[in-house]
N, C-alpha and C positions, 0 to 999 in steps of 0.2 A: 726666717725665716729665717728659714731661712732665710742676711739681707738677701732664699731663695729665692736674694733674688729681688732687691728693690730698687735696682739702678737700670734695670733693663728697659730699653725705650724701643720704639719701633725701628725695626731693622731697614737698612738701605741694602737693596739688591743691587748687584752689579757684577762686573765681569772680576774672575778672580785677581787678586793682587800678586804681584812678583816680590820675591825676595821674604815671603813671610816666614818668620823662624818656627811656625807650628801650623799644620794643615787645619782647617775649619772644623772638621768632625772631632777630632781629638781636642780640640780647644774648648768645644760645647761640653763634652764629657768630662774634662778635667775641671772646668768651670763649676758643673754640677757637684763633682767631688770635694772641691774647695768649699762651696757653700756647706754641704752637710757635714764635712769634717769640722768647720767653724761651729755649726750648730751643736756638734757633740762637745767640743771644747767648752762652748758656752754653758752647757747643761753642768759639767764638771765643776762651774762657777757658782752654780745656784747655791750649794751649802753656805759658801762664804758671802755671797752678795745678794742672793735672793733673784728670783726671775725679772722682777722690775729693775733691780739694780744693775743686773747684768746687762739687760736690755739697755738701760740708760748709758753704761759705760761703753757698750759697743757702737751705739748710735752716736754719741758725742764723740768718740775719737774716731769713727767713720766719718762724721762731718769735718772733723778738723784736717782729715787727711785729704778728703776730696775738695775741700774748700782751698787748700793749698795746691793741690794738683791742677785744677782748672780754674781758680781766681774769676769767678763770675763777677761782671762789673756791677754791683748790685746798685751803685749810686746813678746808673744810668737807665736802671728799670723803670718803666711806667706803669700806670694803673692795670692796663691789661696783664702785664707781666705778673704783678703781685695778685691779682684776683685769681690767676691760673695756679701759681704755685703755691701759696700759701694753703689751700685744703689739700693739694697733692702731697705737701709735706707731712700735714697734720695726719693725714690717713696713713701714711707711709710709718711715721711714729707709732701710730695705733695698731697698725697692723704688725709690726715687729714685736710690740710690747705684748700683745695679746697671745701672740705664737708663743713667746717664751713661756706665759702663764699656763697655756696649755702643755707645752713641752714638759713643765715641772711635774705635770700630773699623768701624762701619758707617754708611751714609748715614741722615739723620733719618727719612725716610718708610719706610724698610725696618724701621727700629727700632720705630717706633710700629706698623707693621702687624705685626711680628711679637709685639710686647707685648700688642696688642689681643686675641690669641687667649686670654689670660686671663679678661677680663670675658666674651667671648663663651662660654668653657666654662661659666662660671657659670650664663649665662643659660640656655644649651640643656639643661644636665644638671639644670637646676631645674625643667624642664618634661617633661611625659609625652607630648606631642604627637608623632606619627609624622611629621609633616611638618617636624619640627625637624631630621630626618636630613639634610633638602637643605641646611640651613645648615651642619651640620657638614661635608658634602661639600664645599660651597662653599669653606669657610675652608680644608679640608684641600688642595683643588686650588691655593689661592692660596698657602698654605705649601709646597706640593712644586714649585711654579714658581721659589721662591728657594733650593731646597736646591741644593748644589754637587754636579750630578750628573757634571761633567766638570771636567777641568784647566781650562779658560777660565773656568768658574763660580767656581771656587775663588779665582781672582786676581780675580774681582769681587766676591765677598762674602765677607768674613773668617769663617770657620766658628765660631770663638769669641766672635765678635760676636753672630752670630746665636742662638748658645745663650744668652749672657747676656741677650738681649732676650727670649727665651722664659723665661728663670729669671724675669727682671723681671715677665712676664705673670702666672707662678706666684704672684708676690708679690701682684700686683695682686688676683689672684683671692681670695687669703688675706685682703686688706684690705677686699675687698667682703666678705666672710663676718663678718669681725671688726667692721666698720663697722654692720652689723646689731644686733649685740650692743651696741655703743657707743651707738648711737641710742636705745636704751631707758633709758640712764642721764644722758644730757647733753642740753643743747640743741644746735643745730648750731655755733654760735661756739665753746662752752666745749668742745667735742667735738674740733675741728680744733686748736684752739690748745693744749690740753693734749695731744694727739698728736704735735703738732709738738715740743713740748718733750721728749719721749722720742725721737723722731726725732733731734733735736739732740744728745741725750746719747749716742745710739749712734754718730753720725759724726764728732763732736769730737775722740775720742782719734785716730782715724786722721790727721786733720788736723794735730793736734799733733806726732804721730811723723813725718809726712812733712815738717815744718816749715813748713805753709802759712801760718801767722799771720805769720811772719816775711817772707814775698814778698806779703803784703797791702799792696800802695801804696795811697795814695787813690784813684787813678784804677782800681785793680782792686776797691777795696772798692765804689766807686760803681757800676761794673759790675755786680757781684755783688747790690748793691741793686737795680738794675734788673731783674736776672734774678728775684729773689724777688718782685718787683712783679708783673711780668710773668706769671709762673708761678703766682703765689698769690693776691696780694690783688686784682688787677684782675678774673681770670676768676671767682674766689670771687664778687666783689661782682655781677658780671654775672650769674652763673647762678643767684643768689639771686633776682634779678628774674624770671627765666625760670621758675624751679621753683614758683613761687608762681601761675603763670598757665597754664602749657602742661599738656596731658596728658601722662601718663606714657610713652605709646607715642610720642607725638612727639617729646618730649626725647630717648628712645632712638633714633629714627631719625635725628634731626638729629645726635647724638654719633656716628653710623656714619660721617659725613663725616671724622673726626678724621684717619685714615691718609692721606686724599688731602691733606687741608690740610697735614699734616706734610710730605709729599713736595713739595708747591709749595712750602713755606717753606724746605726743604732746596734746592731748585732757585734760588730768589730770593735768599735771604740768604746760602747757602753755596757756591753754584754746583753742587750735587750732582745730576748728571744720570743718571737712572734708565734703564736699557734697557727695550725695550717689554714684554718679558715680566714685568719688575719691575712696572711700572705695571698690567700686568693682574693682577698678584699683588695688588697693593694695591685694585684695583676689586672683586676676589674676596672678599677679607675684610670690605671695607666692605659689599658686597652681602649677606653673610652676617650681619654685624651689623644691618644695617638689617632684614633678614628676620626675623631672630630677636627685635627689639624690636617689628616689627608684630605678630607673632603671640603675644607674650608678654601674659600677663594680670596680671602685678604691676607693681611699679614698677622703673626702671632702676636699674643698680647705681651706686654712686658711681664717680668716676673718678678715675685715678691722677693724681700728680703728675707 
């Protein structure tokens, strides 16, 4: 992800704070731009490190940064803490790694659009409103437009990449559900820092077997740190500003712009041009997400990495 997204936790609504350096709406938008910019930089590292190697470098550096920033009291955690945070962290690591494997095969905008089905499904399935069927139909129409119905579309969209993006979306859905459990035992910073520790433990063996550590030159290490900051530390900080001031519904509607922002980032930074039907698919999934957030009664789910 993007980390589109891994450190987000349940927002706390309240009165607007004073003396904030940045208004909440621009903070959310800048956070999304940062996440997708990080994904674009990460994709440029794939030729040197591979998708899994890049994911391992990013997750490891993110974990080190977050552990240093939040310093979770690991020695004081009890059994309930570990039962909650270990699966949360493992799903987080799987989500980001599988997303990068998808990103290796398909454009950034399409990968995020397909992955977005995960949190959208959680939002819709958690509701009993008949009107939510409309959002399901919109999202289904968007996904249908991306499916390879003929030979020309197969050449334009890698089927395995599309499947991997959907699997990453499934991991995103699991991450959201596990995040609710984690939030009952941890503060925001301790949860994400500890979760990232276990995400790192999941991906590091793959990096070692693949020989990624031996290929990490200082420039690549610096680029990996940039990806970690863009995809984790910067958006996390910006969204913490926004989540304390924005209503949940507003935050969820803003986040529905993420597939479109990802498609624009792919166009600007990676020269990934989408066909007209693919842009329409992005718009339909974004509209479904915005609609689900608009009619939701609860808080928006945390986002992926």
